[in-house]
TIKOL-825358 format. One line per 4 residues: their letters; for each residue x, y, z of N, C-alpha, C. Coordinates in steps of 0.05 Angstrom, whole numbers. Layout:
BEGIN
a = X Y Z X Y Z X Y Z ~ ...
***
This chain:
BEGIN
mtth = -169 184 -639 -171 159 -625 -203 150 -631 ~ -209 127 -637 -244 115 -639 -251 114 -611 ~ -275 130 -602 -285 121 -577 -306 100 -580 ~ -316 93 -558 -333 67 -554 -364 85 -556
athl = -381 71 -573 -406 90 -579 -421 82 -563 ~ -423 57 -543 -444 53 -523 -430 55 -486 ~ -398 56 -485 -389 50 -459 -380 83 -453 ~ -388 89 -429 -376 113 -411 -364 110 -393
arta = -348 120 -379 -335 120 -348 -337 143 -334 ~ -337 137 -308 -344 155 -293 -316 152 -271 ~ -301 171 -275 -270 175 -265 -267 192 -241 ~ -259 186 -221 -248 202 -195 -225 216 -206
tlva = -222 244 -205 -203 260 -222 -194 286 -198 ~ -172 281 -197 -152 303 -175 -148 326 -196 ~ -166 346 -185 -162 379 -208 -148 394 -183 ~ -142 394 -161 -123 411 -141 -119 399 -118
prsl = -96 404 -106 -89 399 -81 -113 388 -59 ~ -117 362 -51 -142 359 -36 -172 371 -44 ~ -170 367 -73 -200 376 -89 -203 351 -115 ~ -227 343 -112 -228 321 -124 -261 318 -145
svfe = -268 314 -167 -282 314 -176 -290 288 -200 ~ -313 278 -208 -314 256 -217 -328 263 -247 ~ -313 253 -268 -321 263 -293 -328 237 -309 ~ -340 243 -330 -353 218 -345 -352 225 -375
aplp = -336 202 -389 -323 209 -418 -323 180 -427 ~ -326 181 -451 -334 155 -471 -294 139 -470 ~ -307 111 -476 -275 97 -468 -271 91 -500 ~ -235 95 -502 -234 76 -529 -244 49 -534
evgp = -244 46 -569 -251 16 -573 -237 5 -565 ~ -235 -25 -559 -221 -46 -546 -211 -55 -576 ~ -185 -53 -568 -162 -56 -595 -144 -86 -583 ~ -140 -102 -608 -124 -128 -610 -104 -120 -580
gevl = -108 -147 -566 -83 -147 -547 -100 -132 -525 ~ -123 -124 -522 -134 -104 -497 -165 -122 -489 ~ -170 -104 -467 -191 -116 -453 -207 -93 -440 ~ -232 -97 -443 -249 -76 -427 -262 -87 -399
lqtr = -251 -76 -378 -265 -80 -351 -283 -64 -342 ~ -299 -79 -328 -321 -57 -313 -312 -64 -284 ~ -307 -32 -267 -299 -36 -245 -324 -50 -219 ~ -316 -62 -204 -334 -67 -191 -325 -57 -156
ysgi = -293 -59 -151 -287 -41 -137 -259 -29 -132 ~ -255 -9 -117 -228 -5 -118 -218 15 -83 ~ -200 6 -79 -192 20 -52 -175 39 -55 ~ -176 56 -35 -164 87 -32 -143 80 -11
sagt = -117 89 -19 -96 84 -2 -96 97 11 ~ -92 96 41 -87 118 62 -57 128 66 ~ -42 115 52 -16 128 51 -3 138 26 ~ 15 123 5 12 134 -18 -2 155 -28
emnv = -23 147 -39 -48 160 -43 -51 185 -32 ~ -50 185 -8 -63 205 9 -39 226 3 ~ -14 221 2 6 236 -5 1 253 -33 ~ -8 239 -49 -11 249 -88 -39 269 -79
yrgl = -58 263 -65 -85 276 -58 -78 306 -45 ~ -60 305 -27 -56 332 -15 -33 349 -27 ~ -23 333 -47 -6 351 -68 25 348 -54 ~ 36 328 -34 60 327 -25 78 310 -41
avgw = 70 294 -56 79 270 -71 105 286 -86 ~ 128 271 -90 152 288 -109 141 292 -139 ~ 127 276 -144 118 279 -176 97 305 -183 ~ 94 321 -161 76 344 -167 98 372 -172
rtrr = 126 365 -156 147 383 -159 171 380 -175 ~ 180 346 -184 198 341 -194 202 316 -222 ~ 214 316 -232 216 300 -261 240 280 -246 ~ 234 260 -252 256 235 -243 273 232 -270
dpes = 298 235 -266 315 234 -294 314 197 -296 ~ 306 186 -324 307 155 -328 333 151 -326 ~ 353 162 -331 382 150 -337 394 157 -303 ~ 394 172 -295 411 173 -257 390 162 -239
glfe = 369 169 -249 347 161 -221 341 184 -203 ~ 354 203 -211 349 223 -186 326 238 -193 ~ 311 250 -170 288 272 -175 297 292 -178 ~ 295 308 -204 305 337 -203 281 362 -197
ptdh = 281 384 -187 264 404 -188 257 414 -205 ~ 234 423 -218 224 431 -246 202 449 -252 ~ 204 467 -270 177 474 -273 155 457 -293 ~ 166 435 -297 154 417 -310 156 389 -304
pewt = 137 386 -282 135 362 -266 121 338 -274 ~ 127 314 -262 115 285 -278 85 291 -283 ~ 76 302 -257 48 301 -255 36 330 -263 ~ 14 333 -268 -2 361 -271 -32 353 -263
ypma = -47 374 -259 -74 368 -258 -90 381 -287 ~ -113 367 -290 -134 345 -277 -108 321 -280 ~ -117 304 -254 -100 277 -256 -112 256 -250 ~ -120 233 -254 -133 214 -250 -115 191 -239
ygya = -119 178 -204 -100 163 -199 -111 139 -184 ~ -96 127 -174 -105 101 -164 -93 75 -166 ~ -90 52 -150 -75 26 -165 -91 1 -150 ~ -118 -3 -144 -124 -21 -127 -152 -25 -139
avsv = -157 -33 -164 -183 -38 -176 -191 -61 -182 ~ -220 -79 -164 -226 -98 -180 -247 -101 -199 ~ -243 -117 -218 -262 -113 -245 -271 -135 -251 ~ -287 -137 -277 -291 -163 -282 -287 -160 -311
vael = -279 -177 -325 -271 -172 -358 -293 -168 -372 ~ -305 -150 -391 -327 -154 -400 -326 -153 -432 ~ -308 -145 -439 -298 -147 -470 -272 -161 -477 ~ -264 -182 -494 -237 -179 -504 -234 -173 -535
gadv = -210 -158 -533 -195 -154 -566 -189 -177 -576 ~ -178 -170 -600 -169 -194 -612 -134 -208 -598 ~ -135 -230 -608 -111 -247 -595 -105 -244 -572 ~ -134 -243 -552 -129 -244 -517 -138 -270 -513
davr = -116 -288 -501 -125 -310 -492 -115 -320 -458 ~ -106 -301 -447 -97 -304 -421 -124 -296 -400 ~ -146 -282 -409 -170 -278 -387 -193 -286 -403 ~ -217 -291 -401 -240 -293 -412 -259 -269 -394
vgdl = -276 -268 -415 -304 -254 -406 -317 -264 -383 ~ -321 -242 -360 -333 -254 -340 -310 -257 -318 ~ -286 -258 -323 -258 -271 -305 -261 -238 -281 ~ -255 -249 -262 -250 -235 -238 -219 -217 -239
vysy = -215 -195 -244 -185 -187 -246 -176 -163 -225 ~ -155 -167 -224 -135 -137 -211 -123 -125 -227 ~ -120 -97 -226 -113 -77 -247 -99 -57 -226 ~ -83 -43 -240 -67 -17 -225 -72 4 -247
tpht = -98 9 -234 -114 32 -248 -128 45 -234 ~ -134 73 -243 -153 95 -225 -177 84 -224 ~ -190 98 -205 -216 97 -197 -235 105 -213 ~ -245 89 -229 -260 96 -254 -273 69 -259
saiv = -304 76 -267 -323 52 -273 -316 40 -294 ~ -305 45 -313 -296 19 -331 -265 29 -344 ~ -251 11 -361 -226 23 -370 -220 2 -395 ~ -202 9 -410 -191 -8 -432 -165 -7 -428
vpat = -148 -32 -423 -118 -31 -414 -111 -60 -429 ~ -88 -63 -436 -70 -87 -445 -83 -109 -430 ~ -89 -132 -441 -94 -153 -427 -69 -164 -409 ~ -48 -160 -415 -21 -168 -405 -24 -153 -382
svir = -27 -133 -375 -31 -117 -349 -44 -120 -322 ~ -67 -137 -333 -87 -154 -310 -78 -174 -297 ~ -88 -176 -270 -77 -209 -254 -102 -221 -247 ~ -105 -243 -261 -133 -259 -254 -135 -271 -223
lppl = -154 -258 -206 -152 -260 -183 -165 -296 -180 ~ -156 -302 -156 -171 -328 -145 -198 -329 -133 ~ -208 -349 -135 -232 -349 -116 -232 -337 -87 ~ -250 -322 -93 -248 -301 -62 -276 -302 -56
edpr = -278 -309 -23 -297 -314 -16 -315 -287 -7 ~ -289 -259 -12 -305 -239 -16 -290 -220 -28 ~ -298 -210 -48 -286 -202 -76 -275 -181 -72 ~ -283 -164 -49 -272 -135 -45 -243 -143 -31
sgvf = -241 -163 -22 -211 -164 -18 -188 -169 -33 ~ -201 -165 -64 -184 -169 -86 -160 -140 -85 ~ -178 -119 -70 -159 -84 -72 -141 -95 -56 ~ -138 -113 -51 -111 -117 -24 -89 -120 -42
nani = -90 -134 -64 -66 -137 -84 -38 -124 -73 ~ -40 -100 -82 -18 -82 -77 -6 -85 -57 ~ -26 -78 -31 -20 -79 -5 -5 -99 1 ~ -9 -127 -5 2 -152 3 22 -154 -8
ntay = 27 -143 -30 55 -138 -49 72 -125 -31 ~ 68 -108 -21 80 -82 -12 88 -95 22 ~ 68 -108 36 76 -116 55 95 -140 58 ~ 93 -150 37 104 -178 42 135 -173 32
ngil = 139 -154 16 162 -148 5 179 -133 30 ~ 169 -122 46 174 -106 69 190 -135 90 ~ 172 -155 97 184 -174 102 202 -191 88 ~ 208 -183 61 229 -203 49 250 -190 57
dahp = 250 -163 58 271 -139 61 283 -138 97 ~ 265 -138 111 269 -152 139 288 -179 150 ~ 277 -196 126 290 -226 131 289 -233 167 ~ 265 -233 178 260 -242 201 271 -274 209
nfgd = 277 -275 239 288 -304 243 264 -307 257 ~ 261 -341 264 243 -352 282 247 -342 304 ~ 229 -329 326 241 -320 354 245 -291 353 ~ 251 -275 325 255 -251 321 234 -229 339
vviv = 248 -212 351 226 -193 364 220 -164 345 ~ 193 -166 335 194 -152 310 171 -132 313 ~ 177 -102 316 160 -79 319 147 -75 291 ~ 121 -65 296 108 -53 265 95 -37 268
vglg = 106 -10 260 96 23 279 75 27 253 ~ 54 32 261 32 40 246 17 14 229 ~ -3 20 244 -23 -13 241 -47 1 222 ~ -35 8 201 -61 10 176 -66 -22 158
vigl = -72 -6 136 -73 -38 122 -47 -53 119 ~ -22 -43 117 -2 -54 106 11 -66 132 ~ 14 -53 151 13 -61 183 7 -81 186 ~ -24 -88 184 -38 -108 202 -34 -128 181
iqvq = -31 -132 162 -27 -152 140 2 -163 146 ~ 23 -150 154 55 -147 171 49 -171 191 ~ 31 -160 214 27 -172 237 17 -200 234 ~ 2 -205 210 -13 -231 204 12 -250 194
llrr = 25 -236 170 52 -254 158 79 -260 183 ~ 80 -235 195 105 -245 217 98 -271 234 ~ 71 -270 241 64 -289 265 69 -315 252 ~ 60 -322 220 63 -338 208 95 -353 209
lgar = 110 -330 215 136 -338 212 154 -343 234 ~ 137 -340 258 146 -348 280 162 -319 298 ~ 155 -296 293 165 -285 310 150 -266 324 ~ 157 -254 346 146 -239 372 135 -205 357
vigv = 110 -204 355 106 -184 343 93 -162 356 ~ 103 -145 359 96 -112 379 83 -96 360 ~ 60 -86 368 46 -65 343 45 -35 363 ~ 52 -13 345 45 11 356 31 25 335
dgva = 13 34 346 -7 54 333 -21 71 349 ~ -34 92 342 -40 117 356 -74 111 368 ~ -87 96 346 -121 81 352 -117 55 359 ~ -140 62 385 -143 42 396 -163 6 377
erra = -179 25 361 -181 -3 347 -162 -18 329 ~ -145 -3 318 -124 -12 301 -105 -31 317 ~ -102 -21 344 -86 -44 359 -105 -65 368 ~ -132 -67 369 -145 -85 382 -140 -103 352
laer = -146 -100 330 -140 -114 309 -121 -128 303 ~ -97 -115 315 -71 -123 308 -69 -150 332 ~ -79 -139 362 -77 -161 373 -94 -193 371 ~ -115 -192 352 -133 -205 340 -112 -218 321
fgae = -101 -208 312 -84 -223 289 -57 -235 294 ~ -54 -232 323 -23 -246 333 -11 -229 348 ~ -13 -205 351 10 -186 364 9 -187 387 ~ 33 -190 407 42 -201 434 26 -176 451
vtfe = 33 -160 443 25 -128 465 27 -103 438 ~ 11 -87 441 12 -63 428 11 -35 442 ~ 22 -20 429 27 5 455 19 31 436 ~ 15 55 448 2 77 431 41 94 423
pgsh = 38 108 402 72 112 393 83 135 415 ~ 98 146 420 115 162 435 142 148 449 ~ 154 169 459 189 163 470 185 135 489 ~ 158 131 498 165 108 524 168 76 509
vare = 167 83 480 164 54 464 191 40 467 ~ 214 55 467 238 45 461 248 33 494 ~ 237 43 508 243 36 538 223 8 548 ~ 199 11 533 179 -13 544 191 -37 528
vral = 201 -35 495 211 -64 492 233 -62 507 ~ 254 -54 512 267 -67 521 269 -74 547 ~ 239 -72 570 233 -81 588 225 -114 573 ~ 213 -118 557 203 -143 542 225 -154 536
tdnr = 254 -145 530 267 -161 512 297 -160 527 ~ 296 -159 556 318 -159 577 341 -141 563 ~ 328 -116 558 348 -90 548 366 -94 519 ~ 356 -117 505 370 -122 481 355 -104 455
gadi = 325 -92 466 319 -79 439 303 -97 418 ~ 292 -83 401 284 -103 377 302 -115 366 ~ 300 -130 353 318 -144 327 304 -132 303 ~ 279 -129 299 273 -112 271 252 -90 284
viev = 252 -66 269 234 -57 268 221 -43 235 ~ 199 -49 231 182 -42 205 165 -21 215 ~ 177 0 201 165 32 194 146 39 175 ~ 120 36 182 92 44 162 73 57 162
sgas = 83 77 195 64 98 189 61 122 175 ~ 89 129 166 95 155 148 104 174 167 ~ 101 178 193 107 197 204 139 194 213 ~ 150 219 208 184 223 214 187 215 239
aaln = 174 226 261 178 222 288 181 188 292 ~ 165 179 279 158 150 282 185 130 268 ~ 204 146 248 222 131 239 244 136 263 ~ 242 163 275 268 168 286 269 155 315
eair = 236 141 325 227 127 348 242 92 340 ~ 238 88 313 245 60 311 277 59 308 ~ 292 76 305 323 79 306 322 83 336 ~ 316 90 350 315 87 381 314 60 396
tvgf = 287 50 382 276 18 392 294 -1 385 ~ 304 -1 361 324 -33 342 340 -28 369 ~ 349 -62 373 376 -66 387 397 -56 366 ~ 418 -59 382 449 -62 373 456 -72 346
ngtv = 459 -66 325 466 -79 297 438 -86 287 ~ 416 -82 303 387 -94 293 378 -79 263 ~ 358 -81 252 348 -70 224 323 -50 231 ~ 323 -31 217 302 -11 219 290 -15 178
iams = 267 -27 184 258 -20 150 242 1 148 ~ 247 18 128 238 39 121 216 36 97 ~ 189 33 106 172 29 78 153 53 69 ~ 152 74 88 135 92 85 144 112 57
wygg = 129 125 45 130 145 19 127 173 41 ~ 146 176 46 149 200 65 141 231 58 ~ 119 239 70 115 277 62 126 290 74 ~ 134 320 66 145 331 86 174 332 86
tfen = 175 340 113 212 340 116 217 323 144 ~ 238 320 148 253 319 173 261 321 197 ~ 253 349 201 269 365 228 270 352 250 ~ 256 332 248 263 316 285 275 293 279
lsls = 291 291 254 303 256 254 329 268 266 ~ 338 249 281 362 254 305 378 225 290 ~ 404 236 276 427 209 277 448 213 288 ~ 449 223 320 462 218 336 453 193 358
gefh = 457 202 380 454 183 402 449 157 393 ~ 424 139 392 428 113 390 436 102 359 ~ 425 126 342 437 122 312 463 110 312 ~ 480 129 326 505 139 327 518 107 336
hnrp = 513 106 365 520 87 385 515 60 380 ~ 487 52 367 470 21 363 479 11 335 ~ 487 29 313 496 18 290 476 2 275 ~ 452 15 280 427 2 265 431 7 234
rvis = 418 -14 220 412 -9 185 389 -2 180 ~ 392 14 166 359 27 160 358 17 134 ~ 338 7 126 333 -1 94 307 2 85 ~ 313 16 63 291 28 49 274 3 33
sqva = 254 1 37 236 -20 17 214 -3 5 ~ 215 -11 -19 202 -5 -34 190 -26 -59 ~ 168 -31 -63 158 -51 -78 167 -57 -96 ~ 170 -36 -116 181 -43 -142 206 -59 -146
glsp = 219 -64 -129 243 -77 -118 251 -102 -106 ~ 259 -125 -110 266 -138 -83 290 -141 -71 ~ 293 -148 -45 315 -153 -34 343 -165 -53 ~ 359 -156 -56 384 -156 -67 394 -185 -56
hlgp = 387 -194 -31 394 -213 -16 382 -245 -17 ~ 358 -238 -38 346 -261 -39 356 -281 -72 ~ 372 -266 -77 382 -282 -102 366 -279 -131 ~ 375 -302 -145 365 -301 -178 345 -316 -180
lwsl = 331 -328 -153 314 -346 -157 284 -333 -148 ~ 290 -307 -144 269 -297 -133 260 -282 -155 ~ 235 -263 -164 223 -248 -184 196 -230 -176 ~ 193 -208 -188 168 -197 -182 146 -225 -186
krrq = 148 -235 -208 124 -255 -214 125 -275 -193 ~ 145 -288 -182 145 -307 -158 133 -295 -141 ~ 131 -267 -130 122 -252 -103 88 -249 -108 ~ 85 -245 -134 58 -243 -140 42 -267 -141
eivl = 56 -284 -146 40 -316 -150 35 -320 -115 ~ 54 -317 -101 47 -323 -69 36 -300 -54 ~ 28 -278 -65 8 -258 -58 -19 -268 -63 ~ -20 -276 -90 -49 -294 -96 -64 -314 -75
qlmq = -36 -325 -59 -41 -356 -45 -52 -336 -20 ~ -34 -324 -11 -42 -302 13 -66 -290 12 ~ -74 -279 -11 -97 -275 -8 -125 -289 1 ~ -125 -311 -4 -137 -336 0 -137 -344 30
elel = -119 -338 41 -105 -344 67 -111 -330 90 ~ -107 -311 90 -103 -282 111 -128 -267 117 ~ -135 -255 136 -157 -248 149 -155 -217 136 ~ -177 -209 117 -169 -184 94 -200 -173 100
tpli = -225 -184 106 -244 -174 103 -250 -154 130 ~ -239 -156 154 -237 -140 176 -221 -113 169 ~ -211 -112 149 -199 -83 147 -212 -62 130 ~ -237 -83 115 -256 -62 95 -273 -49 121
ther = -264 -25 130 -287 -9 148 -300 12 140 ~ -296 20 107 -314 36 97 -321 31 71 ~ -342 46 57 -351 37 33 -361 64 18 ~ -361 71 -1 -373 100 -10 -376 84 -43
hide = -399 93 -54 -404 93 -88 -382 116 -99 ~ -377 113 -132 -362 120 -140 -374 151 -145 ~ -393 162 -145 -405 188 -138 -401 203 -118 ~ -391 187 -99 -384 200 -72 -354 201 -69
aaea = -346 194 -89 -315 193 -88 -301 219 -71 ~ -306 244 -73 -291 269 -62 -294 270 -34 ~ -326 252 -21 -328 253 10 -311 235 18 ~ -299 210 -5 -287 189 9 -258 198 5
yriv = -253 211 1 -225 215 -4 -220 242 21 ~ -247 254 30 -241 273 54 -240 251 74 ~ -255 232 79 -250 214 101 -229 203 104 ~ -220 192 80 -190 178 80 -170 196 92
dtqp = -167 223 88 -152 241 92 -156 254 121 ~ -176 254 128 -178 258 161 -173 237 179 ~ -177 211 167 -168 192 183 -179 187 219 ~ -208 178 208 -226 174 235 -218 146 252
ddlv = -216 150 277 -206 131 285 -220 104 278 ~ -235 97 268 -248 76 261 -249 62 232 ~ -228 73 217 -220 72 185 -191 60 187 ~ -191 34 170 -175 19 168 -167 20 131
qlvl = -190 15 122 -188 14 89 -218 22 74 ~ -214 41 59 -245 52 46 -244 38 20 ~ -269 27 7 -267 18 -9 -290 34 -29 ~ -287 39 -48 -308 49 -70 -317 27 -84
tygn = -343 29 -83 -370 13 -110 -371 29 -128 ~ -379 12 -147 -392 22 -169 -415 7 -183 ~ -433 -7 -165 -463 -15 -174 -477 5 -181 ~ -501 4 -194 -519 21 -204 -531 37 -171
***
C-alpha cells in the first residue's frame, strides 16, 4: 500500500475491554473513486458502542455465518484487538481521487467511519449533509435513521399511547417524531435531566423506571395499557416491564443491542395472557409491511430532511478532543446524569 506523504491520522483504538489509546499512522494515497476526509466531529454511541467498548458485543466471541445468518461461538471471532470503532463522523472533503463527481472539495459529509482525524474512503460511501445551523448535529445521522426505523416498525396511529423507554439520543429523537405523528407520548428514564428534555420535546408525562410504570400507564388509559412500547434503554428489566405495560395485542419494539443475559425476563403473566407482539427493530432492514415503495435510500433522504427540522443541538451535552478519547469513553461508560451525547472534536 502506498501511503500519503503528508497526511497522518490520529485514531482512537480499542486495545482491550474498556481500554483505548490514540495512535498516529500515515494515510494511504487517494485512489480512483476515493476521497480524503478531514474529520470535524464524531459522536460516541452510548448504546451499541458501549457494548463494543465493554467487550460485551457478540463480535468479540462469535462469528456470523453469512449463509445461515447464525452467530456461532468460535476461537476466531469477527473482532480482535486492536480495533478502531465508530460510525458517526462529520467531515470535510479534502481531496478527490480520479472519477469522483458525487462530492466536491469542501463538502460537509457524514461517514460510517471510526473516530479518526482523517481517512480515505470510497466516494460512494459518504453522505453529503444539508446546510446545518450547527454542523455538529450531523453526527446524529445514524441515530435518526435508527430512531425513525423504530417508528416505521411500530407504525403508530394518530392518538396511540406510545411509551418510549430510555431517553437517550434515540429515545429523545423518537419523542419528537411521535409527537409529529399525533401520538400521546410517555417517557421513561432514570435521569431527571433526560425526562425534562422529553417533556420539552412533547412528552405528556415522564416516569422513573420500575414496576409502577405499568400501573401508572393503565391509570392514564382507562386500564387499556399502552398501544406501543418502544424499548431503547438496553436493560433487560426494561424489556420485561415493556411487556407488562403494553395493552392486549399491543406492540413492543425492542431496539436495543442487549449485552449480557436475561435472567429476569418473564414470559409468563402478562406476556402469556395479553398476547403482545414483540418486534426486533434493527436499522439495517426495513419493516416488511412497508412494501416495495420503501428503501434504505428513501429513509436516508427523509433523515436528511429531519436533520434540519428536529431539535438536535440540545442533545449534545459534552465535548472532548480526539486526544482525550480515552477520557471521553470513560465518561460515556459511567453515564453521568447530565450526559446525552458526547462529541469528539478534531481541531488543533
